[in-house]
N, C-alpha and C positions, 0 to 999 in steps of 0.2 A: 194526817199523813195517810196516803193511800196504802191499801193492803199489800200490794206488790212491793212498794218501797219499804214497808215495815219488814217484809220477809227478806228483802235484799240487805237491809241494815242488820238484821239478826244473823243472817248467813255470814256477813262480814265479821261480826263479833265472834261467832263460833270459830270461823277460820282463823281469826287472830289468836283466840285462846288456845287452839290445838296446833298452832303453827310449829311449835317445837316438839310435837309428838308425831313422828312419822308413822306410827302404828295406828293412829286414829284418823277417821275421815268422816265428813259430814254426808249424810244420806239425804236428808230432807228437812225443810222448815215449812210449817203451815201456821198461818194466823187465821183462826176461825172466827166467825161472826159473833160467837158467844163469849169472846174474850180469852179463849184458850189459845196458847201458843205451844205448838208441839215441835220439838227439836229431836230428830233421830240421828244418832251418832253411832258408828260401828267401828270396830277395830280388827286388825288382822288376827289378833288373838282374843277378840271379844272386848267388851267394855265393862269396867267394874263400876260399882255404885259411887265410889269416890270421884271417878272421872266425871260422871253425870252431875254430881253435886258441885264440883269445881266449875264446870261449864255453866250450870244454872246460876251460881252466885255471880260469876263474871258477867253473864248476859243480863241478869236481873239488875245488877248494880248500874250497868250502862243504860238500860232501858229507863230506869228511874231518873238517872242523871240527865238524860236527854228528854225526859218527859214524853216518851213516845206514845204512851197510852193515856188518854184523858180520864178514863174510868178504870174500874178494877179489871185485872187480867190474871190468868193462871198460867204459869210457866211449867211445862213438863219436858224434861230431858231424859231420854231413854234410848236403848238400842232397839232396832226393829224387832218386834216380837215374832213369835212363831205365827206363821200364816201371812205375814207381810210379804208381798212380792219383792223379788230382788230388783233393784233399780240400777245399780252401778256395776261396771265391769269388775271392779275390785271385790264386790260381794260374790260374784261368780268364782273368782280366784280363791277366795276364802273357803268356799264350799265344795271344792274338788273332792271327790270320793264320797260325797253324801247323796242321799236319795233326793230326787227332785221331781216335780210335776210341771210339765210345760204345756201351755196352751198357745198354739201358733195363730197367726193372723188368718190362716185358712180354716181355723176351727178344729185342727187336729190336736188331740190330747195324748201326751206320752208321759209315762212314769218310768223312771229308771235311775241310773247312777251317773252323776256328772264326772266325766273322765278327763277331759282336756279343755282348757279355755285359751282361745287365741284372740287376736285383736278384734276381729269382726264376727267370730262364730265360736261355738263350743261343740264338743262331741259328748254324746251320752250313749249309754248301753241300756237296752230295754228288752223285755221279753215280748215276742210277737207270737200270737196263737190264732190260727185259723181253725174253724170247726172241723172236727174229725182229722186233724193233723197234729203232729207233734210240735210242741212249742219250740221256738227258735230264739236264741239270744242274738240280737242285732245291735249294730252300732250305727249312729247317724250323726252327721254334722248339721247343726241348725244355725243359720245366720241370725245375729241379734235383731236385724231388721224384720225378721219373720216371727219374732216372739211377741205375743200379746201379753203373756204373764208367765213368770217362773216362780214357783214357791218351793222352798226346802220342805221335805216331808220328814216328820219326826216318827221314828220307830220306837214302839214300846215293847219290843221283844226281849 
């Protein structure tokens, strides 16, 4: 079975398992060449270990039943960790009010607070400082199509 079709099959299994859970959503499925299968699931209020275990058992059972892998494989189900870029619109919604770091397709890098998320863009507030001038707090809308990468920033203050 081709790598993409394995990923599509696993995606379908995860979607089937979480279909009755409106708070959970699939972020990504990766089947790596070393036999590792990564499933990233998130939730509007986060994902707990029991959710990950339930998804893992369900997907693992069906992968064995369908004999999807001829050799050994390792199945990992988790939520996107700190430092993983946001991929879905729903992840942006979940992180309103948090500090983010955005890299645009033009190479601009901004750090600030995610304020508003719309269908095709989001607004953030950030501090802008020119040499020998007072820092200003600015707001800016950024279209999703202009985003190369957005990561949530964790504060240890």
